[in-house]
C-alpha positions as CSV (number, residue, x, y, z in Angstrom):
1,M,-21.0,20.1,15.1
2,T,-17.7,21.6,14.0
3,T,-16.5,21.3,10.4
4,I,-12.8,21.0,9.7
5,N,-11.3,22.3,6.5
6,F,-8.3,20.1,6.0
7,E,-6.9,22.5,3.3
8,D,-6.3,25.1,6.1
9,I,-4.1,22.7,8.1
10,K,-0.5,23.3,7.3
11,L,2.5,21.5,8.9
12,S,6.0,23.0,9.0
13,D,9.0,20.8,8.4
14,E,9.7,20.8,12.2
15,E,6.3,19.3,12.9
16,R,6.6,16.5,10.5
17,Q,7.9,13.0,11.5
18,P,8.9,10.1,9.4
19,C,6.4,7.3,8.8
20,E,7.8,3.8,9.1
21,V,6.5,1.3,6.4
22,W,6.2,-2.3,7.3
23,T,5.5,-5.2,5.0
24,R,5.0,-9.0,5.4
25,V,8.0,-11.0,4.2
26,M,8.1,-14.8,4.4
27,G,5.4,-15.0,7.0
28,Y,6.5,-12.2,9.3
29,F,6.5,-8.4,9.3
30,R,9.6,-6.3,8.8
31,P,10.2,-2.5,8.3
32,V,11.2,-1.7,4.7
33,S,14.0,0.6,6.0
34,E,15.9,-2.6,7.1
35,F,15.7,-4.1,3.6
36,N,18.8,-4.4,1.4
37,V,19.1,-2.3,-1.8
38,G,17.7,-5.1,-4.0
39,K,14.8,-5.9,-1.8
40,K,13.8,-2.2,-1.5
41,S,13.9,-1.9,-5.2
42,E,11.6,-5.0,-5.5
43,F,9.2,-3.6,-2.9
44,Y,8.8,-0.2,-4.6
45,S,8.2,-1.8,-8.0
46,R,5.3,-4.0,-6.7
47,K,1.8,-3.5,-8.0
48,C,-1.2,-3.5,-5.6
49,F,-3.8,-6.1,-6.3
50,C,-7.2,-4.7,-7.2
51,E,-10.0,-7.3,-6.9
52,S,-12.5,-5.2,-8.9
53,K,-10.1,-5.2,-11.9
54,A,-9.5,-8.9,-11.5
55,V,-13.2,-9.8,-11.9
56,I,-13.9,-7.6,-14.9
57,N,-15.5,-9.7,-17.7
58,L,-15.3,-12.8,-15.6
59,E,-18.6,-13.9,-16.9
60,N,-17.0,-14.4,-20.3
61,Y,-15.0,-17.4,-18.9
62,D,-16.2,-20.9,-18.2
63,I,-15.1,-21.4,-14.6
64,A,-16.3,-24.4,-12.6
65,A,-17.2,-23.8,-9.0
66,E,-15.3,-26.0,-6.5
C-alpha cells in the first residue's frame, strides 16, 4: 500500500481553480456568487450549528418528551 504525504503536494497558481459555493435559500439552492452585496454579507456572518454544543448540560433542564 502506498502512503501519500499531503504536505509534499504543492499547487502552483496556474493549477488552482475557483470553488463555487452553493447554499439553500428559501427552499432551493443558489450559488453565493449570484447574491447581492447584502445577502453575501449575511451569508458570511452566519454561524454553523454544532449539535454537540447545543446538548451540553441538557440534563440540567426539565424537558418533557413529546
